[in-house]
FIDODO-616002 format. One record per residue (C-alpha): residue in three letters; x, y, z. Coordinates in steps of 0.25 Angstrom, whole numbers, always signed. Example, Ala and Ser with C-alpha at 12.3 -4.5 7.8 and 13.67 -1.06 7.14 Angstrom:
BEGIN
<aa->ALA, c1->+49, c2->-18, c3->+31>
<aa->SER, c1->+55, c2->-4, c3->+29>
END
This chain:
BEGIN
<aa->UNK, c1->-379, c2->-492, c3->+147>
<aa->UNK, c1->-383, c2->-485, c3->+135>
<aa->UNK, c1->-382, c2->-491, c3->+121>
<aa->UNK, c1->-372, c2->-481, c3->+116>
<aa->UNK, c1->-363, c2->-485, c3->+127>
<aa->UNK, c1->-362, c2->-499, c3->+122>
<aa->UNK, c1->-353, c2->-501, c3->+111>
<aa->UNK, c1->-350, c2->-513, c3->+103>
<aa->UNK, c1->-335, c2->-515, c3->+100>
<aa->UNK, c1->-331, c2->-510, c3->+86>
<aa->UNK, c1->-329, c2->-520, c3->+74>
<aa->UNK, c1->-315, c2->-521, c3->+69>
<aa->UNK, c1->-319, c2->-512, c3->+57>
<aa->UNK, c1->-325, c2->-502, c3->+66>
<aa->UNK, c1->-313, c2->-501, c3->+76>
<aa->UNK, c1->-304, c2->-500, c3->+64>
<aa->UNK, c1->-312, c2->-488, c3->+59>
<aa->UNK, c1->-313, c2->-482, c3->+72>
<aa->UNK, c1->-298, c2->-484, c3->+74>
<aa->UNK, c1->-295, c2->-477, c3->+60>
<aa->UNK, c1->-304, c2->-466, c3->+64>
<aa->UNK, c1->-297, c2->-463, c3->+76>
<aa->UNK, c1->-284, c2->-463, c3->+69>
<aa->UNK, c1->-289, c2->-453, c3->+59>
<aa->UNK, c1->-294, c2->-444, c3->+70>
<aa->UNK, c1->-281, c2->-445, c3->+78>
<aa->UNK, c1->-273, c2->-442, c3->+65>
<aa->UNK, c1->-281, c2->-430, c3->+62>
<aa->UNK, c1->-279, c2->-425, c3->+76>
<aa->UNK, c1->-264, c2->-427, c3->+75>
<aa->UNK, c1->-264, c2->-420, c3->+62>
<aa->UNK, c1->-272, c2->-408, c3->+67>
<aa->UNK, c1->-262, c2->-407, c3->+79>
<aa->UNK, c1->-250, c2->-408, c3->+70>
<aa->UNK, c1->-256, c2->-396, c3->+62>
<aa->UNK, c1->-258, c2->-388, c3->+74>
<aa->UNK, c1->-244, c2->-390, c3->+79>
<aa->UNK, c1->-239, c2->-386, c3->+65>
<aa->UNK, c1->-247, c2->-373, c3->+65>
<aa->UNK, c1->-242, c2->-370, c3->+80>
<aa->UNK, c1->-228, c2->-372, c3->+75>
<aa->UNK, c1->-230, c2->-363, c3->+63>
<aa->UNK, c1->-236, c2->-352, c3->+71>
<aa->UNK, c1->-225, c2->-353, c3->+81>
<aa->UNK, c1->-215, c2->-351, c3->+70>
<aa->UNK, c1->-222, c2->-340, c3->+65>
<aa->UNK, c1->-222, c2->-333, c3->+78>
<aa->UNK, c1->-207, c2->-336, c3->+80>
<aa->UNK, c1->-204, c2->-329, c3->+66>
<aa->UNK, c1->-213, c2->-317, c3->+70>
<aa->UNK, c1->-207, c2->-315, c3->+83>
<aa->UNK, c1->-193, c2->-316, c3->+77>
<aa->UNK, c1->-196, c2->-305, c3->+66>
END
């Protein structure tokens, strides 16, 4: 075993910080996905308007 493979359990404060960091990362990904869906929706509406005219 290498020294890097052995990890001590996180202290309660460290675990809390790690949890918050993961929550922020997940929220950022969700916002990014929502924005992408919105762009797709707007683009599809524009295509629909162009094809109707």
